[in-house]
C-alpha positions as CSV (number, residue, x, y, z in Angstrom):
1,X,16.5,-49.1,-70.3
2,X,16.3,-52.0,-67.7
3,X,19.8,-50.8,-66.2
4,X,18.7,-47.5,-66.1
5,X,15.6,-48.2,-63.7
6,X,17.8,-50.7,-61.7
7,X,20.4,-47.8,-60.9
8,X,17.6,-45.5,-60.2
9,X,15.7,-47.9,-57.8
10,X,19.0,-48.5,-55.9
11,X,19.7,-45.0,-55.7
12,X,16.4,-44.2,-54.1
13,X,16.9,-47.1,-51.7
14,X,20.2,-45.7,-50.4
15,X,19.2,-42.6,-50.0
16,X,16.2,-43.4,-48.0
17,X,18.2,-45.9,-45.7
18,X,20.7,-43.1,-45.1
19,X,18.0,-40.7,-44.1
20,X,16.7,-43.1,-41.8
21,X,20.0,-43.8,-40.0
22,X,20.2,-39.7,-39.1
23,X,19.8,-39.4,-35.4
24,X,18.5,-36.2,-34.0
25,X,21.1,-33.9,-32.0
26,X,18.3,-32.1,-30.3
27,X,15.5,-34.6,-29.6
28,X,13.3,-33.6,-27.2
29,X,11.5,-36.1,-24.6
30,X,9.4,-35.9,-21.6
31,X,9.8,-38.7,-18.9
32,X,7.6,-39.4,-15.7
33,X,9.8,-39.2,-13.0
34,X,8.7,-40.4,-9.4
35,X,10.0,-37.8,-6.8
36,X,9.0,-35.3,-3.8
37,X,11.0,-32.6,-3.1
38,X,13.9,-30.2,-4.1
39,X,16.6,-32.4,-3.3
40,X,14.8,-35.0,-5.3
41,X,14.8,-32.2,-8.1
42,X,18.8,-31.9,-7.9
43,X,19.5,-35.6,-7.7
44,X,17.3,-36.3,-10.9
45,X,18.5,-34.0,-12.8
46,X,22.1,-34.4,-12.0
47,X,21.7,-38.2,-12.9
48,X,20.2,-37.1,-16.4
49,X,22.9,-34.5,-16.9
50,X,25.8,-37.1,-16.0
51,X,24.8,-39.0,-19.2
52,X,26.9,-37.9,-22.3
53,X,24.8,-36.2,-25.1
54,X,22.0,-34.9,-22.5
55,X,22.1,-31.0,-23.4
56,X,19.0,-29.9,-21.1
57,X,17.4,-31.7,-17.9
58,X,14.6,-29.9,-16.1
59,X,12.2,-31.9,-13.6
60,X,9.1,-30.0,-12.3
61,X,8.0,-31.1,-8.7
62,X,4.4,-30.6,-9.3
63,X,4.2,-32.7,-12.6
64,X,6.7,-35.5,-11.9
65,X,7.8,-34.6,-15.4
66,X,11.5,-34.5,-16.6
67,X,12.2,-32.6,-19.5
68,X,15.2,-33.7,-21.6
69,X,16.9,-32.7,-24.7
70,X,19.5,-35.2,-25.8
71,X,21.9,-35.7,-29.2
72,X,20.9,-39.0,-30.3
73,X,24.0,-39.6,-31.7
74,X,25.4,-40.0,-28.2
75,X,22.6,-41.3,-26.1
76,X,19.4,-42.5,-26.1
77,X,16.1,-41.8,-23.7
78,X,16.4,-45.3,-22.4
79,X,19.9,-44.6,-21.1
80,X,18.6,-41.4,-19.4
81,X,15.8,-43.5,-17.6
82,X,18.2,-45.9,-16.6
83,X,20.3,-43.5,-15.1
84,X,17.8,-42.1,-13.2
85,X,16.6,-45.1,-12.1
86,X,19.8,-45.9,-10.6
87,X,19.6,-42.6,-8.2
88,X,16.3,-44.2,-6.8
89,X,13.6,-42.7,-9.0
90,X,11.5,-44.7,-11.0
91,X,11.4,-43.3,-14.6
92,X,8.5,-44.3,-16.9
93,X,8.8,-48.1,-17.2
94,X,12.3,-48.1,-15.6
95,X,11.6,-48.7,-11.7
96,X,14.5,-48.1,-9.5
97,X,15.9,-51.0,-7.6
98,X,14.7,-51.5,-3.7
99,X,18.6,-51.0,-2.7
100,X,18.6,-47.7,-4.7
101,X,15.3,-46.6,-3.5
102,X,15.8,-47.5,0.2
103,X,18.8,-45.4,-0.3
104,X,16.8,-42.2,-0.6
105,X,16.4,-39.6,2.3
106,X,13.4,-40.4,3.9
107,X,11.6,-37.2,2.7
108,X,12.5,-38.3,-1.0
109,X,10.9,-41.9,-0.6
110,X,7.8,-41.6,-2.7
111,X,4.7,-43.9,-2.5
112,X,5.9,-46.8,-4.9
113,X,2.7,-48.2,-6.8
114,X,2.6,-48.9,-10.4
115,X,5.1,-47.4,-12.7
116,X,3.5,-43.8,-14.1
117,X,3.9,-43.5,-17.7
C-alpha cells in the first residue's frame, strides 16, 4: 500500500513538472516601444520579425505599443525587446544604447526620459 501511494505521488509530480515545461507556440505580448513615425514603425517591426520565432509584429504609431506573437519554444519576449533596442528604440525596460539611438534619423529621435512600461 505504501509503495502504491509513493508510486502515485511520483507520477503526479512527474506529470505536473512536464506540464510546466511546455512552452506556448502562440504567446501574445504587448511591449511599449518609443518611436515617432512610419519609418520607426518599419524599423521596429523589421527588427521584431528578425527574431526567430516571431510570428506577428505590429507597432502602433499612436499608442507606441508593439504587439507580438511568438513561439516560446524558439524565443522569448526579452529577446524581442533586446533586438528592438539594438535598432535604437527603447522597448519596455530595455533601453537602446546612446549610439544606436543617435544613429536614428532626426525625425525618429523621440524624447528620452524614463523608459515607458
